[in-house]
Backbone bond lengths (Angstrom), bond angles and torsions (degrees), N, CA, C in turn:
res aa  C-N    CA-C-N  psi(-1)  N-CA   C-N-CA  omega(-1)  CA-C   N-CA-C  phi
1 M - - - 1.460 - - 1.528 111.06 -
2 L 1.357 116.52 -43.86 1.460 120.02 -179.45 1.520 110.84 -64.35
3 H 1.332 116.94 -42.50 1.460 119.69 179.87 1.531 110.77 -64.81
4 R 1.345 116.24 -38.66 1.456 119.32 179.46 1.521 110.54 -64.04
5 F 1.327 115.77 -38.19 1.467 120.42 178.84 1.525 110.91 -62.14
6 F 1.354 116.82 -47.75 1.440 119.44 -177.27 1.523 112.00 -70.10
7 S 1.329 117.30 -33.19 1.458 119.03 -179.29 1.517 111.69 -65.62
8 T 1.304 118.79 -28.77 1.457 121.03 176.32 1.516 111.51 -85.03
9 L 1.323 116.40 -26.32 1.457 120.24 -178.01 1.516 112.14 -78.01
10 L 1.328 117.74 -38.55 1.451 121.73 -168.44 1.521 112.10 -108.61
11 S 1.336 115.11 156.58 1.449 119.28 168.89 1.525 107.82 -70.13
12 F 1.324 117.76 162.55 1.463 121.33 -173.79 1.525 113.18 -58.38
13 P 1.366 120.29 -45.07 1.467 118.57 -179.44 1.517 112.72 -59.41
14 A 1.325 116.96 -41.33 1.468 119.47 -179.60 1.522 110.60 -66.70
15 F 1.338 116.75 -37.62 1.464 120.13 -179.40 1.530 110.91 -66.73
16 V 1.347 115.67 -40.54 1.461 119.36 177.60 1.520 110.06 -61.86
17 L 1.335 115.69 -42.73 1.451 119.80 178.72 1.523 110.95 -62.20
18 Y 1.320 115.28 -40.25 1.465 119.95 178.02 1.538 110.48 -60.51
19 L 1.337 116.08 -47.34 1.458 119.96 -178.32 1.525 112.13 -63.82
20 S 1.325 116.75 -35.50 1.457 120.51 -175.79 1.513 112.94 -67.79
21 F 1.339 115.30 -21.07 1.464 118.00 -176.87 1.528 113.65 -113.15
22 I 1.314 117.80 -4.50 1.467 118.33 -172.94 1.530 112.21 -66.92
23 S 1.346 117.82 -33.26 1.459 119.33 -178.61 1.524 111.86 -65.66
24 C 1.350 117.20 -44.62 1.456 118.90 -179.99 1.517 110.97 -73.58
25 A 1.334 117.04 -20.61 1.457 119.37 176.88 1.516 110.39 -64.43
26 F 1.347 115.95 -35.08 1.458 119.61 178.88 1.531 111.29 -79.14
27 S 1.342 117.54 -31.19 1.458 119.91 -176.42 1.525 112.40 -82.52
28 D 1.330 117.65 -37.88 1.466 121.31 -178.79 1.524 108.52 -151.14
29 P 1.336 117.65 105.01 1.470 120.72 -178.04 1.522 113.26 -57.83
30 L 1.333 118.05 -31.94 1.459 120.21 -178.44 1.519 112.44 -69.69
31 L 1.347 116.81 -24.08 1.459 120.48 -179.41 1.527 112.69 -95.19
32 S 1.314 118.01 -1.48 1.463 120.03 179.08 1.522 110.05 -72.97
33 S 1.298 116.16 150.16 1.459 121.44 -177.93 1.516 111.18 -69.23
34 Y 1.329 115.57 139.45 1.461 118.90 175.74 1.525 110.58 -66.21
35 A 1.341 116.93 -20.01 1.465 120.36 178.80 1.520 111.49 -57.52
36 A 1.325 117.18 -33.20 1.462 120.34 178.58 1.526 110.83 -62.81
37 T 1.326 116.52 -35.98 1.468 121.18 177.02 1.516 110.32 -68.00
38 Q 1.335 117.11 -40.32 1.469 120.76 178.29 1.525 110.61 -65.02
39 I 1.319 116.75 -40.65 1.463 120.99 178.00 1.529 110.43 -62.26
40 K 1.330 115.97 -43.46 1.465 120.74 -179.95 1.537 110.36 -63.76
41 F 1.331 116.62 -42.63 1.465 120.18 179.99 1.529 110.40 -62.90
42 W 1.330 116.09 -40.40 1.466 120.47 177.56 1.527 110.18 -60.95
43 S 1.312 117.72 -48.66 1.461 121.36 -176.28 1.521 111.96 -63.41
44 E 1.323 116.74 -29.68 1.460 120.93 179.98 1.527 113.19 -78.55
45 N 1.329 116.98 -18.89 1.465 120.04 -172.61 1.524 115.34 -123.96
46 V 1.330 117.11 -10.04 1.463 121.07 -176.87 1.527 108.48 -128.67
47 H 1.339 116.44 133.63 1.461 120.64 -176.75 1.525 112.72 -71.92
48 N 1.319 117.72 -42.36 1.465 119.53 -170.95 1.524 111.81 -100.16
49 K 1.325 116.42 176.43 1.452 121.57 -172.39 1.529 111.60 -71.42
50 M 1.296 114.90 158.62 1.456 122.07 -179.60 1.531 109.94 -74.05
51 P 1.341 118.39 125.21 1.468 119.92 -179.78 1.521 111.56 -73.40
52 L 1.319 114.88 161.88 1.458 121.35 -177.95 1.524 111.58 -58.44
53 A 1.335 117.13 -36.39 1.457 121.09 -178.95 1.522 112.01 -59.20
54 I 1.331 116.90 -24.38 1.460 121.72 178.91 1.527 111.80 -99.26
55 S 1.330 116.99 -45.31 1.470 120.14 -174.83 1.527 112.43 -61.44
56 T 1.332 118.21 -27.96 1.461 120.84 178.24 1.524 111.97 -78.33
57 K 1.327 117.20 -7.18 1.468 120.71 -178.54 1.532 112.71 -110.75
58 L 1.321 118.50 9.05 1.461 120.48 178.00 1.528 110.43 -62.32
59 S 1.319 116.25 145.83 1.462 120.53 -174.98 1.525 111.85 -67.91
60 P 1.344 118.10 132.06 1.467 121.18 175.55 1.530 112.46 -86.30
61 L 1.343 117.52 -4.48 1.462 120.19 -179.26 1.526 111.16 -67.11
62 N 1.322 116.92 148.16 1.456 118.93 169.97 1.530 108.54 -90.30
63 K 1.318 116.19 171.26 1.465 119.83 -173.18 1.522 112.22 -67.78
64 R 1.316 116.45 -33.02 1.467 119.76 178.13 1.522 110.97 -64.68
65 D 1.338 116.50 -46.02 1.464 119.84 178.46 1.527 111.39 -66.17
66 S 1.329 116.24 -36.18 1.465 119.71 178.07 1.527 110.85 -60.11
67 S 1.318 116.10 -45.48 1.470 120.68 179.46 1.522 111.00 -66.25
68 Y 1.339 116.16 -40.11 1.467 120.31 -179.76 1.527 111.22 -62.48
69 Y 1.346 116.97 -48.85 1.466 119.52 -177.12 1.529 111.94 -70.96
70 A 1.316 117.52 -32.69 1.463 120.01 176.04 1.528 109.97 -62.42
71 K 1.331 116.87 -42.55 1.463 121.65 178.88 1.524 110.55 -67.64
72 T 1.324 117.16 -41.72 1.460 121.31 -177.85 1.525 111.15 -65.32
73 I 1.336 117.04 -42.90 1.463 120.42 178.82 1.525 110.31 -64.77
74 S 1.316 116.98 -34.48 1.461 121.07 179.72 1.525 112.00 -64.86
75 E 1.311 116.49 -23.21 1.465 119.94 -179.29 1.527 112.70 -76.37
76 N 1.340 116.11 -1.71 1.469 122.65 167.50 1.527 115.06 72.60
77 N 1.324 118.20 14.55 1.463 119.00 178.09 1.528 111.58 -133.02
78 F 1.324 116.47 17.08 1.461 120.77 -175.24 1.519 111.60 -84.65
79 K 1.306 116.95 135.02 1.465 123.22 171.63 1.527 107.55 -125.76
80 A 1.304 115.84 133.62 1.463 120.32 -177.07 1.522 110.17 -62.40
81 D 1.322 116.21 119.89 1.454 120.10 178.20 1.526 109.73 -101.27
82 T 1.316 115.41 178.21 1.465 120.80 -176.56 1.524 111.94 -59.74
83 K 1.337 116.53 -39.68 1.456 120.46 -178.29 1.532 110.68 -64.39
84 F 1.322 116.77 -49.58 1.461 120.40 -179.37 1.524 111.00 -60.29
85 C 1.323 116.79 -44.87 1.463 120.44 -177.98 1.521 111.60 -64.22
86 A 1.338 116.65 -36.88 1.464 120.35 179.89 1.518 111.25 -73.00
87 V 1.330 116.38 -45.80 1.466 120.24 -177.58 1.531 111.00 -65.84
88 A 1.323 116.58 -38.67 1.467 120.69 -177.87 1.523 112.95 -87.67
89 E 1.344 117.59 -4.23 1.473 123.54 -178.29 1.523 111.11 57.26
90 L 1.328 115.46 59.91 1.461 122.09 178.89 1.521 109.78 -111.18
91 A 1.325 116.46 161.60 1.462 122.12 176.08 1.521 107.53 -105.67
92 C 1.323 114.99 78.99 1.461 120.11 -174.67 1.518 112.80 -76.85
93 S 1.306 117.20 -17.20 1.468 121.43 172.56 1.517 106.95 -147.80
94 I 1.325 116.29 138.13 1.466 120.82 179.72 1.512 109.42 -130.78
95 G 1.339 116.71 155.80 1.455 121.63 -177.61 1.515 113.01 -75.69
96 I 1.327 114.67 167.13 1.464 120.08 -178.03 1.521 111.01 -60.62
97 G 1.334 116.48 -41.11 1.464 119.41 179.90 1.510 112.23 -61.20
98 E 1.323 116.32 -39.78 1.460 120.49 179.32 1.522 111.05 -68.22
99 V 1.337 116.50 -35.85 1.463 120.26 177.65 1.516 110.15 -62.99
100 K 1.333 117.18 -42.33 1.467 120.47 179.03 1.524 110.40 -61.47
101 T 1.322 115.74 -42.92 1.465 119.27 178.83 1.514 110.76 -60.72
102 V 1.328 115.59 -43.57 1.457 120.21 179.82 1.513 110.54 -61.32
103 K 1.328 117.26 -46.40 1.460 120.69 -177.06 1.526 111.61 -65.21
104 E 1.334 116.49 -36.63 1.455 119.31 -179.94 1.516 111.99 -72.00
105 A 1.336 116.83 -24.22 1.460 120.30 -176.70 1.517 112.79 -78.68
106 Y 1.311 116.64 -16.40 1.449 119.11 -172.53 1.518 113.02 -106.82
107 A 1.315 115.08 -145.61 1.442 121.27 -173.06 1.514 109.73 -136.77
108 T 1.311 115.61 170.72 1.444 121.12 175.21 1.522 108.77 -114.13
109 V 1.301 117.09 157.15 1.458 121.25 -179.15 1.512 109.37 -105.50
110 K 1.323 116.68 126.38 1.459 122.60 179.53 1.520 109.63 -127.48
111 T 1.317 114.94 164.08 1.456 120.14 178.80 1.524 109.60 -90.66
112 Y 1.307 116.07 128.62 1.463 121.95 179.93 1.515 107.45 -139.10
113 N 1.347 116.79 119.39 1.475 121.33 -175.80 1.533 111.32 53.50
114 N 1.346 114.09 44.40 1.474 121.81 177.65 1.526 113.85 65.09
115 K 1.324 117.51 16.32 1.457 121.46 176.70 1.525 109.32 -126.09
116 K 1.326 115.46 146.14 1.455 119.82 175.90 1.519 109.48 -81.22
117 V 1.316 116.20 124.97 1.458 120.75 179.18 1.520 109.00 -130.27
118 V 1.312 116.12 159.16 1.456 122.09 -179.30 1.527 110.12 -90.32
119 V 1.300 115.89 129.16 1.461 121.53 178.48 1.522 108.56 -125.17
120 P 1.326 119.62 118.64 1.468 121.13 -179.98 1.522 111.91 -57.18
121 L 1.318 115.91 149.22 1.458 120.81 -178.36 1.524 111.65 -66.00
122 R 1.318 115.83 152.03 1.462 121.11 -175.98 1.523 112.80 -68.38
123 N 1.315 117.81 -21.56 1.466 119.31 -176.26 1.519 112.99 -88.43
124 M 1.335 117.00 21.05 1.458 119.55 175.57 1.519 110.87 -67.74
125 D 1.307 115.79 157.52 1.452 123.03 177.13 1.529 109.81 -54.48
126 P 1.341 119.29 124.64 1.467 121.06 -178.88 1.519 113.92 -64.43
127 F 1.331 117.15 -13.30 1.463 120.69 178.06 1.537 111.41 -99.51
128 S 1.332 116.58 9.22 1.465 119.77 -175.40 1.521 112.86 -74.20
129 F 1.344 117.78 -21.64 1.469 121.56 174.78 1.522 109.05 -122.33
130 F 1.326 116.20 144.13 1.457 120.98 -179.43 1.520 109.17 -151.99
131 R 1.342 116.23 170.13 1.459 121.78 -179.52 1.529 110.40 -94.54
132 L 1.305 116.47 155.55 1.458 122.84 -176.96 1.538 113.72 -58.60
133 P 1.349 119.63 -38.81 1.481 118.80 -178.98 1.528 114.40 -57.81
134 I 1.338 117.49 -18.31 1.464 120.07 177.90 1.524 111.06 -64.61
135 L 1.334 116.15 -29.17 1.468 120.57 -176.60 1.524 110.29 -79.85
136 K 1.325 114.84 78.88 1.463 122.01 176.50 1.516 109.36 -133.21
137 E 1.312 116.47 135.16 1.462 120.62 178.19 1.523 110.09 -59.44
138 G 1.336 115.80 131.27 1.453 121.69 -177.77 1.510 113.72 98.54
139 N 1.343 118.08 -17.21 1.463 121.03 177.71 1.525 111.11 -69.44
140 T 1.314 117.14 140.84 1.455 122.66 172.69 1.520 108.02 -104.17
141 I 1.326 116.20 124.57 1.463 120.68 -176.30 1.515 110.24 -132.82
142 H 1.331 115.34 166.77 1.462 121.93 173.93 1.518 107.57 -92.72
143 L 1.324 116.42 113.97 1.464 120.52 179.36 1.524 109.19 -78.61
144 S 1.315 116.99 130.69 1.466 120.29 -179.68 1.529 110.74 -71.11
145 N 1.316 115.82 173.42 1.462 121.61 -177.65 1.522 110.53 -73.72
146 L 1.323 117.10 120.56 1.461 122.34 -179.07 1.523 112.12 -99.31
147 K 1.329 116.90 1.28 1.461 120.37 -174.63 1.524 111.52 -86.34
148 E 1.326 115.13 146.10 1.458 122.13 174.27 1.525 108.62 -126.77
149 S 1.318 115.89 150.73 1.470 119.03 -179.28 1.524 111.18 -129.44
150 L 1.323 116.25 33.67 1.456 119.25 174.41 1.525 109.75 -68.33
151 P 1.324 118.38 144.57 1.474 119.75 179.11 1.520 110.92 -64.68
152 H 1.339 115.65 151.24 1.463 120.12 179.26 1.516 110.95 -65.97
153 R 1.331 116.38 134.52 1.465 122.69 172.78 1.517 107.96 -145.19
154 A 1.310 117.10 141.80 1.463 121.38 176.15 1.526 109.57 -90.60
155 F 1.339 115.22 159.97 1.459 120.37 171.73 1.527 109.50 -68.95
156 L 1.303 115.95 145.92 1.459 120.44 169.72 1.529 109.10 -87.80
157 P 1.313 118.27 146.28 1.464 119.63 170.42 1.528 109.08 -58.45
158 P 1.323 118.82 146.31 1.473 120.69 -174.93 1.517 114.02 -60.36
159 Q 1.354 118.25 -29.04 1.453 119.05 180.00 1.531 111.96 -67.64
160 I 1.342 116.69 -22.61 1.469 120.93 173.72 1.522 110.13 -89.43
161 A 1.329 116.94 -48.47 1.463 121.19 -177.27 1.522 112.00 -58.35
162 S 1.327 117.27 -35.65 1.462 120.69 -177.71 1.524 112.55 -65.51
163 K 1.334 117.21 -17.99 1.464 121.06 -179.88 1.522 112.37 -84.49
164 I 1.329 117.19 -6.93 1.466 121.39 -175.76 1.522 109.96 -100.29
165 S 1.315 116.17 118.87 1.460 121.21 179.02 1.528 109.76 -81.16
166 L 1.331 117.55 132.05 1.463 120.88 -179.47 1.528 110.96 -82.30
167 T 1.317 113.76 64.42 1.461 123.01 172.62 1.521 106.75 -131.05
168 P 1.338 118.77 155.24 1.470 119.03 178.58 1.522 112.47 -53.97
169 K 1.328 117.34 -41.40 1.464 121.04 179.95 1.522 110.55 -68.38
170 G 1.335 116.65 -42.01 1.460 120.46 -177.28 1.511 112.97 -64.23
171 V 1.339 117.25 -38.74 1.469 120.63 -178.64 1.526 111.27 -80.09
172 T 1.329 117.32 -46.48 1.470 119.73 -176.33 1.526 112.21 -69.90
173 K 1.331 117.85 -23.03 1.463 119.67 176.20 1.527 110.71 -63.89
174 I 1.343 116.31 -39.17 1.464 120.64 179.93 1.523 111.53 -85.77
175 F 1.342 116.33 -31.96 1.470 120.95 -178.15 1.533 109.67 -121.62
176 P 1.334 118.03 69.30 1.469 120.50 -175.30 1.521 114.25 -68.98
177 E 1.336 117.35 -18.50 1.460 120.34 -178.24 1.521 112.85 -88.52
178 S 1.318 117.95 -8.15 1.464 120.41 -178.20 1.526 110.39 -82.99
179 S 1.310 116.33 160.12 1.463 121.82 -176.73 1.521 111.40 -65.55
180 K 1.323 116.54 117.45 1.467 120.85 179.17 1.520 110.90 -66.02
181 D 1.342 117.05 -37.45 1.474 120.36 179.79 1.524 110.90 -62.16
182 A 1.339 116.64 -45.49 1.463 120.05 -179.01 1.523 110.90 -66.15
183 I 1.331 116.66 -40.23 1.466 120.83 178.85 1.521 110.39 -64.37
184 E 1.319 117.58 -44.95 1.465 121.01 -178.35 1.522 111.30 -65.78
185 T 1.339 117.09 -34.92 1.462 119.71 177.26 1.522 110.58 -62.58
186 T 1.328 116.23 -46.90 1.461 120.57 178.55 1.520 111.37 -62.54
187 L 1.320 117.65 -45.88 1.461 120.99 -176.41 1.520 111.75 -68.72
188 S 1.324 117.30 -31.14 1.465 119.68 174.62 1.526 110.11 -62.91
189 Y 1.315 115.17 -40.15 1.461 120.69 177.48 1.532 110.15 -65.33
190 C 1.337 115.95 -45.31 1.467 120.24 -177.52 1.528 112.28 -66.23
191 N 1.329 116.58 -37.72 1.457 120.54 -172.35 1.521 114.34 -96.26
192 A 1.334 117.52 1.23 1.466 120.22 177.24 1.528 110.09 -67.42
193 A 1.323 116.18 153.15 1.462 120.87 -179.64 1.526 110.55 -64.09
194 A 1.314 116.65 141.21 1.468 120.98 175.55 1.517 109.43 -70.95
195 I 1.329 116.44 145.37 1.456 119.66 173.79 1.522 108.74 -80.08
196 K 1.302 116.79 168.02 1.463 121.29 -177.44 1.533 110.55 -57.72
197 G 1.320 115.88 128.77 1.457 120.86 177.84 1.512 114.58 83.89
198 E 1.344 117.32 2.75 1.462 120.83 -178.42 1.523 110.45 -99.53
199 F 1.324 115.73 136.72 1.453 123.33 173.68 1.514 105.54 -115.58
200 K 1.337 119.20 117.06 1.458 121.12 -169.55 1.515 112.01 -137.44
201 A 1.335 115.65 157.26 1.456 122.23 175.88 1.521 108.56 -166.82
202 C 1.325 116.00 164.04 1.461 122.07 171.53 1.525 108.10 -118.11
203 P 1.324 117.29 84.49 1.472 120.12 -179.95 1.528 110.50 -61.65
204 K 1.334 116.24 140.74 1.463 121.48 -175.61 1.518 113.31 -100.15
205 S 1.322 117.58 -0.87 1.460 120.97 179.68 1.522 108.75 -148.32
206 L 1.327 116.41 165.45 1.460 120.79 178.05 1.518 110.44 -61.23
207 E 1.329 116.41 -40.37 1.460 120.45 -179.83 1.528 110.82 -62.68
208 E 1.331 117.21 -39.33 1.469 120.96 179.17 1.525 111.05 -67.11
209 I 1.335 117.30 -37.58 1.468 120.69 178.55 1.527 109.84 -60.39
210 I 1.325 115.72 -48.45 1.466 120.10 -178.55 1.524 110.73 -65.96
211 S 1.317 117.52 -43.23 1.463 121.04 -179.06 1.519 111.44 -64.83
212 F 1.336 117.15 -41.68 1.468 120.65 177.16 1.521 110.73 -61.85
213 S 1.320 117.09 -43.79 1.463 121.33 -177.96 1.523 110.93 -65.86
214 K 1.325 116.96 -39.85 1.464 120.69 176.95 1.529 110.69 -62.92
215 A 1.333 116.41 -43.59 1.465 120.41 -179.82 1.522 110.98 -65.99
216 S 1.336 116.96 -39.00 1.465 121.12 -179.31 1.520 111.62 -65.93
217 L 1.333 115.41 -40.38 1.460 120.36 -176.99 1.521 112.70 -88.04
218 G 1.326 116.61 -15.96 1.462 119.83 -177.89 1.513 112.22 66.92
219 K 1.342 116.34 35.59 1.460 121.10 -176.75 1.521 110.78 -123.01
220 K 1.339 115.66 154.47 1.454 120.88 179.38 1.517 112.23 -83.88
221 K 1.337 116.65 -28.58 1.460 119.76 -178.94 1.522 109.63 -140.94
222 L 1.330 116.41 146.91 1.457 122.29 -170.29 1.520 112.13 -117.87
223 L 1.337 114.30 164.75 1.459 122.33 164.17 1.519 107.31 -115.89
224 A 1.325 116.70 134.12 1.458 122.00 176.64 1.525 108.63 -101.26
225 L 1.330 116.33 127.34 1.461 121.65 -179.11 1.528 109.80 -117.45
226 T 1.321 116.60 140.56 1.460 121.78 176.62 1.518 109.45 -141.68
227 S 1.332 115.50 157.57 1.460 119.47 168.54 1.519 108.09 -68.96
228 E 1.337 116.02 148.71 1.471 119.88 -172.65 1.518 112.56 -65.84
229 S 1.353 117.28 -44.54 1.461 121.06 -176.07 1.525 108.97 -165.73
230 T 1.326 115.82 -168.78 1.472 120.67 177.26 1.528 111.90 -101.39
231 R 1.326 116.89 4.30 1.471 119.36 -177.53 1.526 111.26 -57.91
232 G 1.315 115.45 137.02 1.462 120.71 178.47 1.511 114.43 88.97
233 S 1.321 117.40 0.87 1.466 120.07 179.83 1.526 110.86 -56.37
234 G 1.331 115.76 128.43 1.460 121.19 177.66 1.517 115.08 76.02
235 E 1.347 117.48 9.42 1.467 120.60 -177.61 1.529 111.67 -107.36
236 Q 1.332 114.17 162.87 1.461 120.46 171.74 1.534 107.94 -84.87
237 L 1.321 116.51 118.72 1.454 121.02 -176.72 1.519 110.46 -131.05
238 M 1.322 115.35 157.05 1.460 120.24 178.83 1.526 110.03 -103.95
239 I 1.324 115.43 139.39 1.454 120.73 176.86 1.525 109.17 -80.38
240 K 1.335 115.67 118.59 1.465 120.86 -178.53 1.521 111.30 -91.44
241 K 1.346 115.96 -42.81 1.462 120.27 -175.97 1.521 109.76 -151.29
242 I 1.331 116.08 144.95 1.470 122.01 178.90 1.520 108.95 -128.52
243 K 1.318 115.80 134.82 1.453 120.71 172.93 1.514 109.29 -125.05
244 Q 1.336 117.39 126.87 1.460 121.38 172.94 1.525 108.77 -97.00
245 F 1.318 116.24 130.75 1.455 120.98 176.21 1.526 108.75 -80.66
246 N 1.300 115.26 127.91 1.463 120.62 -175.89 1.526 110.25 -85.49
247 V 1.324 115.51 76.83 1.467 121.53 -178.80 1.525 109.33 -131.78
248 E 1.322 115.42 152.66 1.463 120.67 179.91 1.518 112.57 -87.65
249 K 1.323 116.70 -31.43 1.463 120.41 -176.95 1.521 110.63 -129.96
250 I 1.330 115.29 149.60 1.461 122.90 179.23 1.522 107.98 -137.34
251 V 1.320 116.69 139.23 1.463 121.26 169.48 1.521 107.35 -113.38
252 A 1.329 115.93 124.81 1.466 121.13 177.23 1.522 108.55 -107.97
253 C 1.329 116.53 134.28 1.459 122.00 179.48 1.521 109.59 -122.40
254 H 1.325 115.87 125.47 1.460 122.64 -177.56 1.527 108.60 -115.99
255 E 1.335 116.48 126.71 1.465 118.84 -178.35 1.523 110.43 -67.03
256 M 1.327 115.70 136.19 1.454 123.09 178.92 1.531 108.51 -117.38
257 F 1.337 115.92 171.57 1.460 117.66 176.95 1.525 111.72 -99.10
258 L 1.317 114.95 119.96 1.449 125.59 159.49 1.526 104.74 -138.47
259 P 1.304 120.35 167.81 1.467 119.87 -178.22 1.525 113.61 -58.63
260 F 1.326 117.43 -20.68 1.463 122.76 175.61 1.522 108.54 -117.42
261 A 1.321 118.04 160.33 1.461 121.27 -178.24 1.529 110.13 -62.85
262 T 1.316 115.82 128.42 1.459 120.53 177.39 1.519 108.46 -152.54
263 Y 1.326 115.77 157.77 1.459 121.46 -176.19 1.525 110.55 -131.45
264 F 1.322 115.42 151.33 1.455 122.09 167.15 1.527 106.63 -96.97
265 C 1.314 117.10 118.15 1.459 121.73 -177.44 1.524 109.66 -116.92
266 H 1.326 116.05 138.96 1.464 118.70 177.41 1.521 110.85 -153.97
267 S 1.298 113.31 156.01 1.464 121.61 176.61 1.517 108.02 -126.41
268 L 1.324 116.22 126.23 1.458 122.05 177.99 1.524 109.54 -113.72
269 T 1.321 115.63 143.35 1.465 119.65 177.86 1.518 110.55 -68.07
270 S 1.313 115.99 159.30 1.475 122.68 175.06 1.527 112.30 56.01
271 S 1.328 116.29 48.08 1.464 120.57 178.18 1.528 110.38 -116.76
272 R 1.323 115.39 149.56 1.458 122.12 178.04 1.521 108.97 -125.49
273 I 1.333 116.23 152.64 1.453 119.95 178.42 1.522 110.04 -129.89
274 Y 1.328 115.29 138.67 1.458 122.55 -175.72 1.527 109.93 -130.46
275 S 1.321 115.88 149.90 1.452 123.47 169.99 1.527 107.13 -109.37
276 V 1.333 116.59 123.33 1.468 121.24 -172.42 1.526 109.85 -119.61
277 D 1.342 115.90 121.52 1.466 121.35 176.64 1.522 109.10 -90.79
278 F 1.350 116.18 125.40 1.463 121.50 179.05 1.521 111.18 -108.08
279 V 1.341 115.64 145.52 1.460 122.08 175.01 1.526 108.67 -133.24
280 K 1.339 115.49 165.03 1.464 120.63 174.19 1.532 108.62 -68.87
281 P 1.326 118.65 131.92 1.468 120.52 -176.08 1.525 113.93 -61.58
282 D 1.341 117.24 -33.15 1.461 120.51 -173.88 1.525 114.02 -91.01
283 S 1.352 116.73 -18.35 1.461 119.01 -174.07 1.526 114.60 -127.56
284 N 1.314 116.24 -9.11 1.473 121.21 -178.90 1.527 112.55 64.83
285 V 1.328 117.20 17.57 1.455 121.86 178.69 1.530 109.63 -75.65
286 P 1.346 119.06 129.34 1.464 121.03 179.93 1.527 112.09 -59.62
287 V 1.321 116.24 139.03 1.463 121.63 -178.88 1.523 112.11 -116.76
288 N 1.321 116.51 -51.60 1.463 119.14 -172.67 1.524 109.78 -164.99
289 T 1.325 115.90 161.40 1.459 122.83 169.83 1.522 106.85 -122.65
290 V 1.329 116.18 118.89 1.456 121.73 -170.64 1.524 109.65 -122.63
291 L 1.321 115.80 141.19 1.460 120.78 175.76 1.519 110.89 -85.78
292 A 1.323 115.15 141.43 1.464 121.59 175.20 1.523 108.62 -128.23
293 I 1.317 116.40 137.55 1.459 122.18 174.86 1.519 108.35 -116.27
294 C 1.322 115.88 131.99 1.469 121.43 177.95 1.522 109.01 -116.17
295 H 1.314 115.99 122.13 1.454 122.45 176.65 1.526 107.34 -93.60
296 M 1.323 115.27 109.43 1.464 119.96 -170.90 1.530 113.43 -80.36
297 D 1.327 117.21 -21.81 1.466 121.42 179.24 1.521 109.28 -117.97
298 T 1.326 116.86 104.20 1.467 121.30 -179.77 1.527 112.06 -101.93
299 S 1.324 117.80 9.85 1.466 120.50 -176.40 1.530 113.58 -61.16
300 P 1.371 120.31 -32.12 1.468 118.04 179.16 1.527 114.00 -80.92
301 W 1.319 118.42 -6.62 1.464 120.75 -174.87 1.522 111.36 -73.04
302 P 1.329 118.18 148.11 1.470 120.28 176.96 1.522 111.34 -64.72
303 A 1.319 116.23 146.20 1.470 121.09 -174.48 1.522 112.77 -63.11
304 N 1.344 117.18 -24.49 1.465 119.21 -178.56 1.532 112.60 -96.42
305 H 1.321 117.12 17.92 1.468 120.45 176.89 1.527 108.81 -61.65
306 V 1.324 116.46 139.70 1.463 120.88 -176.59 1.525 112.10 -61.09
307 A 1.333 117.83 -27.23 1.466 119.99 178.92 1.528 110.42 -59.35
308 F 1.335 116.67 -38.72 1.469 120.09 -179.74 1.530 110.85 -72.43
309 Q 1.329 116.79 -30.85 1.468 119.95 176.66 1.527 110.30 -66.70
310 I 1.336 115.92 -38.07 1.467 120.43 -179.38 1.527 111.50 -76.88
311 L 1.335 116.57 -42.69 1.459 120.93 -173.24 1.519 113.66 -89.84
312 K 1.339 116.99 -9.59 1.477 122.62 174.09 1.526 112.89 65.29
313 F 1.310 117.07 42.92 1.463 120.63 169.01 1.524 108.55 -148.67
314 G 1.318 117.47 177.96 1.454 121.52 -175.64 1.516 112.70 -112.34
315 P 1.322 115.95 -177.48 1.469 120.85 -178.42 1.527 112.62 -55.27
316 G 1.326 115.34 131.28 1.454 120.49 176.95 1.513 115.15 78.59
317 Q 1.325 118.17 1.21 1.463 121.35 -177.02 1.530 113.04 -95.29
318 G 1.311 117.24 1.96 1.463 119.79 178.87 1.502 110.68 170.51
319 E 1.330 115.78 169.45 1.453 121.30 179.17 1.530 110.32 -85.78
320 A 1.320 116.08 158.25 1.465 121.94 178.25 1.521 108.58 -129.55
321 C 1.336 115.89 122.67 1.462 121.76 -179.30 1.524 110.16 -112.36
322 H 1.312 116.58 153.26 1.469 120.94 175.42 1.521 109.69 -151.97
323 W 1.337 115.50 157.67 1.449 121.85 178.65 1.522 110.15 -86.02
324 L 1.320 117.05 156.31 1.458 121.55 171.61 1.523 108.14 -98.32
325 N 1.344 116.09 128.26 1.463 118.60 -176.03 1.534 111.28 -81.74
326 E 1.318 115.85 -170.42 1.470 121.02 -169.68 1.521 114.33 -65.50
327 I 1.329 118.15 -23.73 1.460 119.59 -176.70 1.525 112.45 -111.42
328 D 1.336 117.74 4.70 1.458 121.22 176.58 1.524 110.55 -79.62
329 L 1.324 115.25 154.66 1.460 122.01 175.77 1.518 109.15 -128.99
330 A 1.322 116.26 144.72 1.459 121.30 170.80 1.524 107.42 -124.08
331 W 1.329 115.93 138.55 1.459 121.58 -179.28 1.518 109.18 -118.03
332 I 1.333 115.62 135.16 1.458 120.58 177.37 1.532 109.27 -136.41
333 D 1.307 115.88 174.62 1.465 122.29 179.53 1.529 110.11 -57.51
334 G 1.325 116.19 130.71 1.455 120.91 -179.53 1.508 114.54 -67.28
335 G 1.331 117.90 -7.28 1.459 120.66 176.94 1.515 111.95 -77.68
336 E 1.359 116.42 -16.11 1.460 120.68 177.94 1.514 109.12 -77.81
337 T 1.292 118.09 138.51 1.461 121.68 178.14 1.513 110.59 -101.41
338 I 1.324 115.96 155.23 1.467 120.45 178.95 1.524 110.03 -122.60
């Protein structure tokens, strides 16, 4: 009965991971995988199954190692060594090519009205923002690139992640071999001032992501939504079916680069979320189901936001929509059904 419950709750990779550690969990609690705790926390707070984007990032550490490294980091002299990075599945050092990819995927921070705000880089995909009227059944559109090439990193258990300060000094002190440029780009994004009506954070663990989303939505239980895959990226596709989720609030989480898995999560007022089924225009063959978020009020956005460069209007002059890529997550009220 227990196995049947978990097999319906979890994606296959997470379930396999659960099974691989359940025997030692009964024999020695200290040697059980922390992933089992993450799975349990998910099941207690999220209605639907864990998506692949999350299940592949569950911590491989056991509880004994989690406690050991949390204590060691607290002693204020810990530097991530090869053993820790390998056992915890972290990206403690990345190549130059990967750093470039990371930097191009994010944004830069500029001063606007005497405040630091995040402005996406100019070399973003020109199809990454679009207007709401495009979302009509039967329309043929160019789907933007949904692929990401960030290096694999697992989540840290919260008792370890909580010891890491999200400052350039705080992160590089523990991970001196990781790219300082990539870390600073992410932290600039995380620490930039929120725009009007935005609730934002950079959760450092899976538990923090869920807790932040629950607090933002004011709900006891959540639904996690993701795009199905990257199929059709950069192609001309036809919209077969559109579903709008009838929710008042949405939290969107975008994976960022730090040596461990972390996300930038935010909630903006006046936003809508849609599930869009795409097919091949000439054959009607199903291709993908992709999530789209439309921000209906752009008046608080900085005038030099890339969305306005692509859509050719200014703040408050129209809505701005974008797709969620393969590693993005959207959270909504768990009372909504899918």
